[in-house]
N, C-alpha and C positions, 0 to 999 in steps of 0.2 A: 534746234528745230522747233518750229511752231506749227500747230494744226488748229485751224478754226473750223467751226461748224455753224452754218448759217441757214435758217429755214427759208422755205419758199412761202409765198403768200397767196391767199385767195381773196379777191376783192368782190364784195357783194353789191354795194351801193355807192353812187356818187362819182364813179370813174369818169374822167374828163374834166370834172371841176377842180382837179388837182393840177391842171396845167397852169403854169405861172401866169401866162398872158390872160387867162380867164379869172383866176382867183384874185389877182391884183386889183381887178375892176369890180368883181361881183361877189367875192368870197367863195369858198368852196368847202366841201366836207365829204369824207368817205367813211364807209364801214368796211373793215377788212379783218382777216385773221391770218395768222401763220399756222402751219400744220407740220406734221412729223415727216416731211421729206426735205432733205437738206443738200447743200453743197459743201464740200470740204476743200479748204485751201491749205496746202502743206508748203511751208517756206523755210529755207535754211540758206546759209551762205555757201556758195559753191567753192569747194576746195580748189586751190590754184594748181591743179595738175593738168588742166585742159587748155587747148588752144583758144577756146572761147571763154567768156567770163560770165555769161548768163544763159541758163537753160530753162525753158518754159514748156510745160506739157499741159495741153488742154485738148481740144479736138484735133490738134496738130502739135508738132514739136518744133520749137525754135531754139537755135543755138547761135548766139551772137556775141560779139565783143564790144559792141557799141549800143547803148540804150536806144539811140535814135534809129537803129536798124530793126527794132522790134516791130512786128507787123500788127500785133494785137493792140488796138488804140487805148483800151482801158489800162492795160498793164504798162504800156509805154508811158502814158501820162501820169499814172500813179507813181511809177518809179521816179519820174522827174519831180513830181510834187513833193515826195517825201525823201528825195535824195538817196534812193536805194541803189546799191551797186553789188555786183558779184553774187547773184542769188540763183537758187534753183527753186522754181515754183511748179507745183503740180495741182491741177484742179480735177476734182471728181464730183459727180452729182448723182442723186437718186432718180432724177427725172431729166428729160432732154431739154436742151436749150431751145430758145425761140418758140416756147410753147404756151405763153400767156400767164406764167406764174411768177413773173418778176425775176427770172433766173439771172439775167445780166446784172440786175441791181443787187441781188443776193451775193453774187460773185464779187461785185465792187465793194460791198460792205465787208465781206469776209476777208478779201484781200487787204484792205486797209487795216482791218483789225490785226491781221497777221503781220503786216509790215511794222505797225507800231509795237507789237509784242517783240518782234525781232530786234527792234531798237531799244527794248527794255523800257518802253513808255506805255502808260495806260491811256486809253481813249474811251471816254464814256459813250453811251448810246447816241446822245445828241450830236456829239462831235463826229461820230462815224456816219450818221445819217446826213449831216450837213456836208461833210466832205465828199461822200459818195454822190450826192446831188450835184455838187460843184464839178466833180470828176466827169460824170456822165453828161450833164446838161451844158456845161460851159467848156471844159477842156476838150471833151470828145465831140461836142456840138451835136449830141444826139437828141432828137425830138422826144418829148414825152413828159409825164408828170412827175410829182415828187413822192407819191404814196409808196412806191415799191421800196425805195431806199429806207424810208422811215419804218415801214413794217418789218423789213429784214433786220434792222438794227434793234428795234424795241421788242418785237415779238408780241404774241397775244392777240386777243379780240379787242379791237380798239375803234373808237371814233377819232378820226384825225381831222381837225378843222384848219382851214387855210384862210389867210387874209393878207393884206398889204404888208403887215409886219412879220409874216412868216407862218408858223404853224404851231399847234398844240396837240399833244397826244393824250386822249382821255380814255382810259380803260373802261370797257363796258362791264358794269357790275351785274352779273347775272347768276341766278341760282344754279348750283352745279348740276342738279338733276335736269333742269331746263336746258342747260348748255349741252349736256350729254344727249338729250332728245334732239336738239338741233343738229348736232354732229351725226347722230344715227339717221336722221331724215335727209341727209345730203348724200347724193351719189355722184361720183366723178368719173368721167370717161375720156379717154384720149382719142381725139378725132383722127389722128394720124397726120394732120397738116401742121407744118411748122413755118414760121416766118419771122422776119426781123420786126420787133415792135416799133423801132424808130421809123422804118419804112411805112408801116401802117399809119403811124401818127402823122407823118408828113402828108400822106394822101388824104387822111381825114381832116387835116387842118384846113384844107382848101374849102371844105364845106362847113367849117365850125360856126361861121357867122350865121349861116342859114339854120343851124341847129341850136341857136342860143335859147330858144324857148323850151326845147326839149331838155337842155342842160339845167334850166331852172326847175323844171318839173322833177328831174332826176335828183336835184339837190333837196327838194322838198320831201322826196321819198326817204332820205336819210333819217329825218326826224321820225317819220312814221315807222320805219323799220326798227329804230332804236327803242321806240315806245313798245313795240311788240316784244322785243327781247327782254326788257327790264320789268315789264308789268306782267306778273303771273296770272292776272285776271284776263289778259288778252289771249286770244287763240293763236298759238304759235304757228299754226298752218297759214296764218296771214303773211308770215315771212315769205313763204313760197309764192303766194299770190302777188306779193309786192315785187319779188324777183322777176316774175313774168312781166309786170308793168315796166320795170326799169330796162329789161332786155328789149322790149318793143320800142321804148323811147331811144335807147342807145343806138339801135339800128338806123334811126333817122338822122343821127349826128355825123355820119360819114359813109361814103360809098364802099369803103373797104372793111367795114365792121363784120359783115356776114357775106355769105354766098349761097348759091342754090343747094350745095351739099350740106352745109351747116343748117340751113333752114329746114331741110328735109329731116335731118337727125333730130332737131329740136321738136318738130311736129310729131315725129314718132314717139318721143318721150312724153309729150303732153297727151297725145292720144292714148297712151298706155296708162295714164293716170298721174303723171307728175303735175303738181300744182303750178310749177313755174321753174325757171332756171335761167342760165345765161352762159354765154361763152366767156371764159376768163381772159382778162388782159385786154389789149388794144383792139383785138378783133382779127379776123382773117384765118383763124385756125387755132389749134392747140387743144385745150381741155374744155369740155362741157360739164357743168354742174347742174344737177336737178334737185329740187326739193320734193321728196316723195314720202307719202304716208306709209307706215309699215305694211299695211295690207296690199299696197300697190307696188311694193318694192320688186317683187319677183317679175311682175308684168313689165316694168320699165327695164329691168335687166335683160329680159328676153327680147324686148324691142331694140335694145342696143347690141344685140348679138353681132359678134365680129369686131366690136370695139373693145379695147382693153379697159377694164374697170380698175380704178386705183383706190384701194382702201386707204383711209387716212384717219388720224385723230388730231384734234386741235393741239397746239403747243403754246407755251407761255414764255420761253426763254429768250428768243431773239438770238443774235449772233453771240458766240462765246469761244474763248480759247479752251480747247479740250486737251491740248498737250503743250507744255512749255518746258523746253530744255535750253537754257541760256547758252550762248556761244561766245567765246572770246574772239573778237573780230576788230581789225583795224584796217583802214584803207591801204592800198598799195603804197609803199614808200613811208609808212608810219612805223615800220619795225625798227 
């Protein structure tokens, strides 16, 4: 039996520039962090007592005897890709799917990590990120960028740069007290809306050419935000003000980024004292994060009354195997 634990991510700056069609031509860069909310993938070989050969439990349960009959596209394609057979897979998570935190990519990374471990093979972070990108963007043909898979695999607070040759992950070196202050100044709330990121991305892609100038400005904000984080002489509150800038720009890059309800919630947060914030993920719903000075924290929480506040701490580990019990297994007919 294998159990993997894979964090969710929070993207601050540069979202949209991690789309392959964009960064192959223009380069791209994002700043994101993982935090202490996780998905867990439990995988083992299914004992041969049942009339089915594969059992999958996520938001539904599937029991099939043919991999091609699996309804979940990521599981079906991952099993094909790694030649997996006769498995029982269970997925659990601390936060809901389709909520803007890269949940599907965290699942993809955690599942691949578990599959490799079940085969008795080690896969490093880059291999897991690369194969999760290939799984979601090529085999499953889902629209979206590359940052979620990379963040889930590597973990931590990073700047991820993209160009025609691929990507590089650069940890942001920041004083621990300053990092704690940043964490303490961020508030996250669940809006209650959920959606498929791929659907949002497809809708927004129709207007991406018109939003090219905004994406260039958003890319420039990555440098500014990194400078705020690493330079202790700079005012950390500028990070919040830059979040407000990037959110206003992001809303111009696609018609499905925001809606009247989200705009109203964001305005309430800013009116209550938040210096800035953004909707996490591709847009359309999920989680709102605000940067709030300590003296304004209570006022912002009161303004968000009725929404679920999600306490969190940054994490550094990325995906990992937290339980490993090797199994003796041979394909049918090998006995």
